[in-house]
C-alpha positions as CSV (number, residue, x, y, z in Angstrom):
1,M,0.0,0.0,0.0
2,S,1.1,3.5,-0.8
3,D,0.9,6.5,1.3
4,P,-2.5,8.2,0.9
5,A,-0.9,11.6,0.5
6,K,1.3,10.3,-2.3
7,V,-1.7,8.7,-4.0
8,R,-3.5,12.1,-3.9
9,R,-0.5,13.9,-5.3
10,H,-0.2,11.5,-8.1
11,A,-3.9,11.7,-8.9
12,E,-3.7,15.5,-9.0
13,R,-0.7,15.3,-11.3
14,V,-2.5,12.9,-13.6
15,R,-5.4,15.3,-13.8
16,E,-3.1,18.2,-14.7
17,L,-1.1,16.2,-17.2
18,V,-4.2,14.9,-19.0
19,A,-5.8,18.4,-19.1
20,S,-2.6,19.8,-20.5
21,V,-2.2,17.1,-23.2
22,V,-5.9,17.4,-24.2
23,R,-5.5,21.1,-24.5
24,T,-2.2,21.2,-26.5
25,Q,-1.5,18.0,-28.2
26,I,-4.8,16.3,-29.2
27,K,-6.0,17.7,-32.5
28,D,-9.0,15.3,-33.0
29,P,-12.0,17.2,-34.5
30,R,-14.4,15.0,-32.4
31,L,-13.0,16.5,-29.2
32,G,-15.6,19.0,-27.9
33,M,-15.4,21.6,-25.2
34,I,-13.9,19.4,-22.5
35,T,-13.0,20.0,-18.9
36,I,-11.0,17.5,-16.9
37,T,-12.7,17.7,-13.5
38,D,-11.0,15.0,-11.4
39,A,-8.7,12.1,-11.4
40,R,-8.5,9.2,-9.0
41,I,-5.8,6.6,-8.8
42,T,-5.8,3.3,-7.0
43,A,-3.5,2.7,-4.0
44,D,-1.2,0.5,-6.1
45,L,-0.8,3.3,-8.7
46,R,-1.8,1.0,-11.5
47,D,-5.2,2.3,-12.6
48,A,-6.3,5.9,-12.9
49,T,-9.9,7.1,-13.5
50,V,-10.2,10.5,-15.2
51,Y,-13.5,12.4,-14.9
52,Y,-14.4,14.9,-17.5
53,T,-17.4,17.1,-18.6
54,V,-18.3,18.2,-22.1
55,L,-20.3,21.2,-23.1
56,G,-22.9,20.2,-25.6
57,D,-25.5,17.6,-26.4
58,A,-25.2,13.8,-26.4
59,A,-23.5,13.8,-29.8
60,A,-20.7,16.1,-28.5
61,Q,-20.3,13.8,-25.5
62,A,-20.1,10.7,-27.7
63,G,-17.6,12.3,-30.0
64,T,-15.4,13.4,-27.1
65,A,-15.6,10.0,-25.5
66,A,-14.4,8.4,-28.9
67,A,-11.6,11.0,-29.2
68,L,-10.4,10.3,-25.7
69,E,-10.4,6.5,-26.3
70,S,-8.4,6.9,-29.5
71,A,-5.8,9.2,-27.7
72,K,-5.6,6.9,-24.6
73,G,-2.3,5.4,-25.6
74,M,-0.6,8.8,-26.1
75,L,-2.1,10.1,-22.9
76,R,-0.9,7.0,-20.9
77,S,2.7,7.2,-22.2
78,T,2.8,11.0,-21.4
79,V,1.5,10.4,-17.9
80,G,3.8,7.4,-17.3
81,K,6.9,9.4,-18.4
82,A,5.9,12.5,-16.3
83,L,5.2,10.5,-13.1
84,G,8.4,8.4,-13.3
85,L,6.7,5.3,-12.0
86,R,7.8,1.8,-12.8
87,H,4.4,1.0,-14.3
88,S,2.4,3.5,-16.3
89,P,-1.2,3.6,-14.9
90,T,-4.0,2.5,-17.2
91,L,-6.4,5.4,-17.9
92,T,-10.2,5.1,-17.8
93,F,-12.3,8.1,-18.8
94,V,-15.6,8.6,-17.2
95,L,-18.1,11.3,-18.1
96,D,-18.8,13.4,-15.0
97,D,-22.5,14.1,-14.9
98,V,-22.4,16.7,-12.1
99,Q,-24.3,19.2,-14.2
100,D,-27.2,16.8,-14.8
101,Q,-27.3,16.1,-11.0
102,V,-27.2,19.8,-10.2
103,K,-30.1,20.4,-12.6
104,H,-32.1,17.6,-11.1
105,I,-31.5,18.8,-7.5
106,D,-32.5,22.4,-8.6
107,E,-35.8,21.0,-10.1
108,L,-36.5,19.1,-6.8
109,L,-35.8,22.2,-4.8
110,A,-38.1,24.3,-7.0
111,A,-40.9,21.7,-6.6
112,A,-40.4,21.7,-2.8
113,R,-40.6,25.6,-2.8
114,N,-43.9,25.5,-4.8
115,A,-45.4,22.8,-2.4
116,D,-44.4,24.9,0.6
117,A,-46.0,28.0,-0.9
118,E,-49.2,26.1,-1.6
119,V,-49.2,24.9,2.0
120,Q,-48.7,28.4,3.3
121,R,-51.5,29.7,1.0
122,L,-53.9,27.0,2.3
123,A,-52.9,27.6,5.9
124,A,-53.6,31.4,5.6
125,R,-57.3,30.6,4.7
126,A,-57.7,27.8,7.3
127,Q,-60.4,28.0,10.0
128,Y,-61.0,26.0,13.1
129,A,-63.0,22.8,12.5
130,G,-65.0,23.4,15.7
131,E,-65.2,26.1,18.3
132,A,-62.3,28.5,18.8
133,Q,-61.9,27.1,22.4
134,P,-62.6,23.4,22.2
135,Y,-62.0,22.7,25.9
136,R,-64.7,23.1,28.6
137,V,-64.0,26.0,30.9
138,D,-65.7,25.7,34.4
139,D,-66.9,28.7,36.3
140,A,-65.2,29.6,39.6
141,D,-68.1,28.4,41.8
142,E,-68.3,25.1,40.0
143,S,-64.6,24.5,40.4
144,D,-64.8,24.8,44.2
145,D,-67.4,22.0,44.3
146,A,-65.5,19.9,41.9
147,D,-62.5,19.8,44.3
148,E,-64.4,18.1,47.1
149,P,-64.9,14.4,46.9
150,D,-68.5,13.2,46.8
151,D,-68.5,10.5,49.5
152,D,-72.3,10.4,50.1
153,R,-73.2,8.9,46.8
154,V,-74.0,5.3,46.5
155,G,-71.1,3.4,45.0
156,G,-68.7,6.2,45.9
157,T,-65.2,5.6,47.0
158,G,-65.6,7.0,50.6
159,P,-66.6,5.1,53.7
160,A,-70.3,5.6,53.1
161,G,-70.0,4.4,49.5
162,A,-68.0,1.3,50.6
163,A,-70.7,0.4,53.2
164,E,-73.4,0.7,50.5
165,Q,-71.6,-1.5,48.2
166,R,-71.3,-4.3,50.9
167,R,-75.0,-4.4,51.5
């Protein structure tokens, strides 16, 4: 296993090298407006994955993918020489769909905002289903009587009620 810091440095260097070679040396007309966004390399420094974005439609993305595949050998040799490793890492190119994900998240946020606005609009017109004060409020004189236990009743819990229940 390699040092994680060393792996990160090599991955950053691979990203810079591939971006430089794509910008200056590859003259393929299929290559569109490309941006190399990230590179990741395995811990054994044998395989590198390069992420890229392309400005344009699906045809531009497909053309750029084909151009990168055809230039893979030149890119691998350039990266291998520049890194000075015993084995040149194999390169895999992956279309980075961050922009599509950002668009999808923005659409979800807009839908949530609209739903919240609808809930706020409905809540502003809402009324109570019953009375404004649904709980029974006793008067002051009734509350005094309610505090005293009613032991005289038949079946009550006091001594008189217990005697009635035994009979």
